LORO-893946 format. One line per 4 residues: number of its first residue (from 0); for each residue y, z, x of C-alpha. Coordinates in steps of 0.1 Angstrom, whole numbers, plus 5000, padded with zeros to 4 digits. Example, Ala and Ser with C-alpha at 12.3 -4.5 7.8 and 13.67 -1.06 7.14 Angstrom:
% LORO-893946
0) 4955:5078:5123 | 4989:5071:5137
% end
This chain:
% LORO-893946
0) 5101:3984:0312 | 5067:3998:0328 | 5049:4028:0317 | 5043:4054:0342
4) 5025:4089:0341 | 5046:4120:0339 | 5052:4158:0335 | 5082:4167:0317
8) 5104:4200:0328 | 5107:4223:0296 | 5139:4236:0308 | 5159:4207:0318
12) 5140:4180:0303 | 5134:4159:0336 | 5101:4137:0334 | 5085:4141:0369
16) 5059:4110:0380 | 5029:4122:0401 | 5029:4091:0419 | 5065:4092:0434
20) 5078:4129:0427 | 5080:4151:0458 | 5082:4179:0434 | 5045:4176:0423
24) 5022:4190:0448 | 4984:4200:0441 | 4974:4234:0442 | 4946:4235:0468
28) 4933:4270:0456 | 4929:4255:0419 | 4906:4225:0418 | 4922:4200:0392
32) 4954:4217:0392 | 4992:4206:0402 | 5027:4227:0407 | 5059:4210:0397
36) 5090:4225:0416 | 5118:4209:0393 | 5147:4197:0414 | 5179:4217:0417
40) 5197:4230:0401 | 5166:4238:0376 | 5147:4265:0389 | 5116:4259:0368
44) 5081:4261:0382 | 5052:4247:0361 | 5015:4245:0369 | 4995:4217:0350
48) 4965:4197:0350 | 4964:4157:0347 | 4954:4156:0312 | 4989:4173:0302
52) 5007:4143:0313 | 5020:4118:0291 | 5031:4082:0292 | 5068:4078:0297
56) 5084:4042:0298 | 5113:4040:0326 | 5130:4014:0348 | 5113:4006:0384
60) 5147:4023:0401 | 5142:4054:0379 | 5101:4056:0388 | 5107:4049:0425
64) 5135:4078:0423 | 5104:4103:0417 | 5120:4116:0381 | 5139:4105:0351
68) 5166:4123:0333 | 5171:4129:0295 | 5183:4095:0284 | 5162:4076:0313
72) 5130:4075:0297 | 5112:4069:0263 | 5079:4088:0255 | 5051:4065:0248
76) 5029:4074:0217 | 4994:4071:0224 | 4969:4068:0192 | 4943:4091:0192
80) 4909:4077:0190 | 4886:4089:0164 | 4852:4106:0176 | 4823:4077:0181
84) 4792:4082:0162 | 4761:4095:0179
% end
């Protein structure tokens, strides 16, 4: 399954994908910030930066829907790179 960048709703555990979710919009007055308004019935609203997103493995059908429910995604752990020498 392919990997896509998404942001998780902490309340309902859905993962929304920035490329396909209608629930994510840029915040015009705050450069670099986005707002997630989770899908009903979840009332959660969350502001975030792109660097808060994480990689998730999901099917293409789930990705195209804009979000993945719990059990439809797998978090892809990214190894942290050690600092480069000067």
